C-alpha angles and dihedrals in degrees: 000000000000113000114239129216085234123024095181142001088255087067090058091056093049093048098046094036096226124158107175119163096214132053105220136057095195128180115198128198128182131201115198100171093121095052127093114249092254091058092043089060092051094052094040091116097037096105095051092043091054095042092051092048093050093047099040102041118093102222097177092051092235139063114294105229094187135074114293112258115248112234142152137206118201107192117194112188111222101181146350134186142195090267086064093246115146139188126201144177113226128197108200123193136174137177139199124220113240111237115278095348143095092241127103134209119214111242109170128026114163133154107212111193100175112068113135123173145143120253134180129193110274091009111169119225116220126198105227109146095186095064130061115238121169096231103030095042092051090053091043091053094054093042088056093046092049092049093046092051091049093051094045089055092060104034125022111259093350091131094062098109091052093048086051090051090049091049090052091052090048093051090050090048093051090059095042129096086251096059097141107126093010097078120099110251119175113238094004128096112261133156096236097056092042093058097036091052090052094054096041116111085222090070095040095106090052093052090048089050089054089068091049091048092055094043087058091050090052090050092054095048102033102031098027090231102141098167094046092045092047091058091057092046091049092049088072090056090049092049094053092042089055090046096049095101092049101049138046103260087203088067110140090220092058093041091050089053094055093041086062098036112032097096091046091048092049092048097046095043097039091109098034108143095234106063090189088080087080092052086055091048089053091057097045096038107030091158089075100037091126092064092049094049089049090057092046092050090053096050 
């Protein structure tokens, strides 16, 4: 078996000497331009409330002995009414630090347009993972997805328990009175399909390849081994290309991966010896075909 730079996430903690209590280092921004002034006043502290919740809750249930995960939540309020019911679009991003460097790799980049919830002035957010709450459960869901992606990138399938937790939340949300964004919709981003794809055995080879991909990225940056690292990164493309007849290539899980990664993939594989890798990328990630054609044209 080929020795990895990092066998487990625990190795990362040992090497970087980090002992943070919480998992996330979240930045939250809110846009209230579409709200009436009276509703703007009510949600004046919403950004700070959400940021505090994300950064102070212990989503794993135990101390996080690794570097906090960089993430951001851009919340754009779409509407509010006198019953204190709100809807918002949320752009969620996270990134993973590349081993022993100051560089980061994008991990999650989703545009979630279906968040609905009630909110009152000075409302306190409580971390209680065994109950569904329209605000807290939405945040818990993304916290678990962010943590799962981070862990999977270091150690194959290590994020499983957190994908499971996210799926449980999504299932609860789907049957709640605030089901917007939680319902399964083929070909359209939704939280339930994102999580259920992630825990499905069908997508297991893809999740395993995510660790190989990031190992390759670490090799390029940390060891300066571009040719060796590219082979690991390209193995993810090959894995998905081989899987394309067995999975739904419209999967929101796969699409979310490429929405975060396509620029990085194109940049780091731009001089990969086998140019056919970009023809395969165009078949498994047609949403970003323009970027792949751009690379091919420049070769």
